[in-house]
N, C-alpha and C positions, 0 to 999 in steps of 0.2 A: 390638342385639336387636330389630330391626324386626319388625313383624307379631305381637308378643307382648303379652299383657296379663299383669300380675302383681300380686300383693298384696305389700305391703312386709314386710320382715323385722322381727320383733319378738321380743325376749327375753322369755320367760315369767317369769323371775325378777326382771327389772327392776333388778337390783342391780349395783353396780360390783365388779369383781374376782371375780365368781362365774363358775363354769363356764358357757359359753354353752349355751343350750338346744339340745337335739337333737330333731329331728322325724323321725317314721317316714315316709319318702318313697318313692314309686314312680312310674314312668312308665307310662302306659296309653293305650289307645285307649278313647275314651268316646263312646258313641252318642248321637245326638240323641233327642228324645222319641219320635218315631214308630218308629224302629228299636228302641229300648229296649222300647216297648210290644209290638212284634212278637216280640221275644225272650221277654218275660215270658209272652206268650200260649202259648208252647211248653210251659209247665209249669203245671198246675192243682192240683198236690198241696200238701202241707204244707211248711213251712220255706222258702217262697219268699223270695228276696232282693228287697228293695224295688226297684221299677222304676228309681228315680233312682240306685241304686247299681250297676246292671249295667255292667260294663266288661271289657276284656281287658287284663290286666297285661302289660307288655313287660318290665319289670325291677323287682324290689323292692330298694331300696337300704337299707332299715332305718333305724336311728338315724343321722341325718345332721346334722353341725354346720353353722353358718351359712356357713363358707368352702366346705365341700363342696357345699352347696346352691347357692351363687353359681357355682361351677365347673360344676355340673350344668346350671344354667339357661343359662349362656353356651354350653355345648356344644350343648344342645337347640336354641338359637336359630340355630346354624350348620349343623344337619343339612340335607343336600340334600333337595330337595323331590321328591315323587312320590306323589300320591294314588292310591287303588286301590279296587276293589270286593272285599269279603270276603264270601264265601258261607258262611254257617253252616248246615250241613245234617245234622249228626249229633248226636242227643241221646244222651248216655251217662251211665252211673252209675259213679262211681269209689268202690268199696267202702271202701278204707282211710280216706280222709277223710270218707266218707259224704256225697258231694255229687252233685248232678245238674248236668251241664254241657252246653253247646251248643258244638260244635266245627266248624271247617272241615275238609273232607276234604283240602284242600290250600291252601297259601298262595300268592297271586299273587307274581310276581317282585318287585314294589315292596314288598310286605309282608315278604318274606324279607330284602330289603336293609335295610329299617328295623330288623327284629329283629336282624340281624347287627351293625348299627352300634350299637344300644343295648347289646347283649351285650358288644361290644368296649369300649365306654366304661365299662361297669360293671366290667369286669376292670381297666381302667386306674385306676379309683377304688379298686381293692383289694377289690371285692366278688366273692365267689364265688357264682355263680348255679347253682341246681340246674337240671337239664334239666327242661323242663316243656312239655307239649303246649299249643299255643294253645287257649284256651277262654274261655267266659263262664260263670261259676257262676250257675246259676238257683235252686238250692235247697241249703240246708245241713242238717246233722243228719238225714240220711236213713238209716234202717236197712235199707231195701230199696226196690225199685221194680218195677213191673210193666211190661208192654208199653205203649209210648207211640207214637202215630201219628207217621209221619215229618214232618219240618218243614224248611223252607228260608227263611232270612232273608238277603236281600241288603243289605249295609251298605256304602255309599259312604264310605270312610274318608278324610276330608279334613284331619284334624289329629290331634295327640296332646297329652297333658296331663301335667303334674306334679301329683301328688296327695299330700296329707297324710292319713295314716290315724291316727285317734284311737282307740286300743283301749279300748273299753268293753264292755259286755255283748255288743253286736253292733258290728262296726266302723262307724265314721262317717267319711265321706270328705269332704275339702274340696279342690276343684280350685284350685291356686295359680297356675298359668300354663297357657297354651294356645299351641301353635305350629302354624300351617297347613302342610300338606304340598303344597299346590298354589298 
């Protein structure tokens, strides 16, 4: 698993013979601070997602036991490499979930290959993934939105991450591992 940093596995219950803890895990593209700030500047309204939490989910695996997590991390470490530039240039409002998102008009070939590999692995793990347009959620709990000026953020994607989502009033994310694409 060269080129990867990880945080050790720990059981939350700490007991013997108990059900192993399950974590809510997902794979994502996670921007650096400058790109995240540029994304955040695209939305000045209410309900903004904290800059540190901006990301593009590749696949949400949900409740994952330690064996599944180990398998996921092994697979991610073996993904063939290929960094790419992702241009996010469309600000959109998705009425049903009430979110404002920043989307690419098209994914570059390396981004499409990564997404296909992740989707294929998720299916191998028995996860059924909903079809989802690639996006970064900028704001939640939006009842409506008005006209917003066009935006363009160029993001050099050079790695992807494994993230734990801790469901509380607002999701909290912890990056558990990072794998370089180049």
